[in-house]
Backbone bond lengths (Angstrom), bond angles and torsions (degrees), N, CA, C in turn:
res aa  C-N    CA-C-N  psi(-1)  N-CA   C-N-CA  omega(-1)  CA-C   N-CA-C  phi
1 X - - - 1.459 - - 1.522 108.68 -
2 X 1.323 113.36 143.91 1.459 119.89 179.08 1.531 108.46 -132.56
3 X 1.344 115.77 136.42 1.462 120.46 178.04 1.522 107.71 -76.39
4 X 1.337 116.00 124.10 1.464 119.74 -176.71 1.521 113.69 -117.42
5 X 1.352 117.62 -10.18 1.458 118.30 -174.28 1.522 110.16 -155.82
6 X 1.309 116.57 138.17 1.462 123.04 172.61 1.524 107.53 -111.99
7 X 1.307 115.87 113.48 1.466 120.83 -178.14 1.527 110.09 -81.85
8 X 1.315 115.64 154.43 1.464 119.46 -179.75 1.529 112.16 -77.65
9 X 1.333 116.95 -20.19 1.465 121.33 177.59 1.529 108.77 -161.16
10 X 1.329 116.15 175.65 1.470 118.67 -175.43 1.524 112.20 -70.14
11 X 1.318 117.73 -30.13 1.462 119.71 178.42 1.530 110.30 -63.98
12 X 1.322 115.97 -45.14 1.465 118.93 178.69 1.527 110.88 -65.24
13 X 1.317 117.12 -36.92 1.466 120.55 177.80 1.524 110.72 -60.73
14 X 1.314 116.71 -41.41 1.466 120.61 179.26 1.528 111.28 -69.85
15 X 1.324 117.27 -37.59 1.466 120.85 178.49 1.527 110.35 -63.84
16 X 1.321 116.89 -47.39 1.469 120.53 -178.28 1.530 110.12 -67.36
17 X 1.324 117.38 -40.70 1.468 120.02 177.14 1.524 110.37 -60.69
18 X 1.326 117.32 -44.78 1.462 121.18 177.95 1.516 112.30 -61.88
19 X 1.327 116.55 -39.42 1.464 120.88 177.33 1.517 110.30 -59.45
20 X 1.324 116.53 -49.32 1.458 120.52 -178.68 1.531 111.40 -64.08
21 X 1.316 116.57 -43.81 1.468 119.65 178.91 1.526 111.22 -62.05
22 X 1.338 116.58 -35.69 1.453 121.21 179.29 1.535 111.48 -64.39
23 X 1.323 116.09 -26.80 1.464 121.07 177.18 1.532 111.33 -98.15
24 X 1.321 115.56 22.03 1.475 123.00 177.01 1.523 113.13 59.36
25 X 1.307 116.41 34.24 1.456 121.94 173.83 1.527 106.81 -105.31
26 X 1.327 117.89 115.06 1.466 119.20 178.67 1.532 109.56 -60.92
27 X 1.318 116.73 125.67 1.462 120.79 -176.59 1.518 109.96 -137.58
28 X 1.324 115.30 147.80 1.459 122.01 179.80 1.519 108.68 -129.68
29 X 1.328 116.55 126.80 1.464 121.64 175.49 1.519 107.73 -93.97
30 X 1.315 116.05 115.02 1.456 121.18 -178.93 1.511 111.75 -106.19
31 X 1.327 116.05 151.74 1.458 121.59 175.94 1.506 115.11 76.98
32 X 1.326 117.82 7.16 1.470 118.91 -175.13 1.526 112.94 -72.41
33 X 1.311 117.62 -18.89 1.463 119.83 178.66 1.525 112.17 -88.07
34 X 1.304 118.02 -4.48 1.458 121.22 -178.01 1.519 113.05 -75.16
35 X 1.314 118.13 -22.74 1.456 120.24 -175.87 1.522 111.47 -59.97
36 X 1.314 118.21 -38.22 1.464 120.89 -179.93 1.513 112.87 -64.86
37 X 1.325 117.62 -30.69 1.452 120.79 179.84 1.513 113.48 -81.16
38 X 1.291 117.50 -10.98 1.459 121.04 -175.99 1.523 110.93 -86.66
39 X 1.310 117.38 -28.75 1.457 120.28 -179.65 1.501 112.26 78.30
40 X 1.321 115.63 -136.43 1.460 120.86 -176.12 1.523 113.17 -85.68
41 X 1.307 118.41 -4.30 1.450 120.32 179.60 1.519 110.46 -75.22
42 X 1.291 116.15 139.87 1.458 120.43 177.11 1.523 108.98 -81.91
43 X 1.323 116.39 122.76 1.460 121.03 -179.75 1.520 109.51 -108.80
44 X 1.314 115.55 157.02 1.452 120.79 -179.28 1.518 109.77 -122.30
45 X 1.295 116.04 141.66 1.466 122.76 170.66 1.522 115.16 60.60
46 X 1.316 118.57 29.32 1.454 118.40 177.54 1.519 112.11 -89.90
47 X 1.314 118.82 -23.92 1.466 122.40 178.70 1.522 108.15 -98.51
48 X 1.321 115.54 110.37 1.461 120.07 -175.78 1.524 110.74 -122.50
49 X 1.316 115.75 157.68 1.459 122.48 176.49 1.526 107.31 -117.44
50 X 1.332 115.30 131.23 1.458 121.41 177.37 1.514 109.31 -124.62
51 X 1.325 115.17 148.07 1.471 122.07 177.11 1.524 108.02 -137.14
52 X 1.334 117.17 160.41 1.465 119.08 172.72 1.534 110.08 -59.52
53 X 1.319 116.03 146.74 1.468 121.62 -175.85 1.526 113.27 -50.81
54 X 1.331 117.73 -40.27 1.464 119.96 -175.72 1.534 113.17 -74.02
55 X 1.327 118.57 -5.74 1.466 121.95 176.51 1.532 111.86 -107.23
56 X 1.327 117.69 -0.01 1.460 120.97 -171.66 1.528 113.01 -59.93
57 X 1.312 118.13 -46.83 1.473 120.62 -177.36 1.532 111.28 -64.25
58 X 1.321 116.80 -45.60 1.465 120.46 179.29 1.533 110.33 -62.74
59 X 1.317 116.88 -40.77 1.465 120.75 179.82 1.527 110.92 -65.68
60 X 1.312 117.07 -43.28 1.470 120.43 179.06 1.528 111.43 -61.52
61 X 1.328 117.05 -38.90 1.466 120.46 178.44 1.529 111.14 -64.12
62 X 1.320 117.23 -43.09 1.470 120.48 177.99 1.523 111.51 -64.59
63 X 1.327 116.50 -42.12 1.464 120.15 179.29 1.520 110.15 -64.92
64 X 1.314 117.78 -38.31 1.464 120.67 176.22 1.532 110.58 -60.80
65 X 1.326 117.22 -43.94 1.465 121.05 177.51 1.528 110.53 -62.87
66 X 1.328 117.17 -40.16 1.467 121.89 178.09 1.529 110.37 -61.08
67 X 1.328 116.29 -48.92 1.464 120.50 -178.46 1.529 112.26 -66.07
68 X 1.328 117.05 -32.00 1.468 121.06 -179.47 1.532 112.13 -83.04
69 X 1.330 117.40 -4.09 1.462 120.62 -179.23 1.512 113.05 73.41
70 X 1.328 116.92 24.66 1.463 121.18 -176.87 1.520 113.78 -90.55
71 X 1.312 117.77 -8.78 1.460 119.98 179.57 1.520 109.61 -86.00
72 X 1.302 116.76 132.53 1.458 122.37 -179.80 1.519 107.81 -104.85
73 X 1.319 115.68 123.84 1.461 120.79 178.88 1.525 106.91 -105.98
74 X 1.323 115.37 110.28 1.460 118.96 -177.62 1.507 112.85 -122.90
75 X 1.335 117.22 8.41 1.443 120.00 179.53 1.529 113.90 91.97
76 X 1.323 116.58 -15.87 1.464 119.54 177.71 1.527 109.03 -84.32
77 X 1.302 114.89 159.05 1.455 119.78 176.05 1.526 109.77 -68.46
78 X 1.331 117.44 143.56 1.474 119.21 179.87 1.513 111.42 -69.76
79 X 1.307 114.77 155.53 1.462 119.94 174.14 1.507 107.49 -85.48
80 X 1.314 116.42 114.74 1.457 120.72 -178.67 1.534 109.46 -84.72
81 X 1.337 114.25 136.40 1.474 117.72 179.97 1.524 112.16 -65.81
């Protein structure tokens, strides 16, 4: 497994993990339970996304499209490569 993304919060971590899983990329959201232990302090880089090494490039490309607003969500199933 390789860490490929640091989410700004747990909601974004879950969204990105769901995106990757929807494209059949095994993904793991780590550190998402740490936010409750931090309290009112703002923490950085605690919610991370990891994927198996052989899926890293495909996952990074999807995340880039997500961040650039290039993914269209229309309710239909995505076309898997």
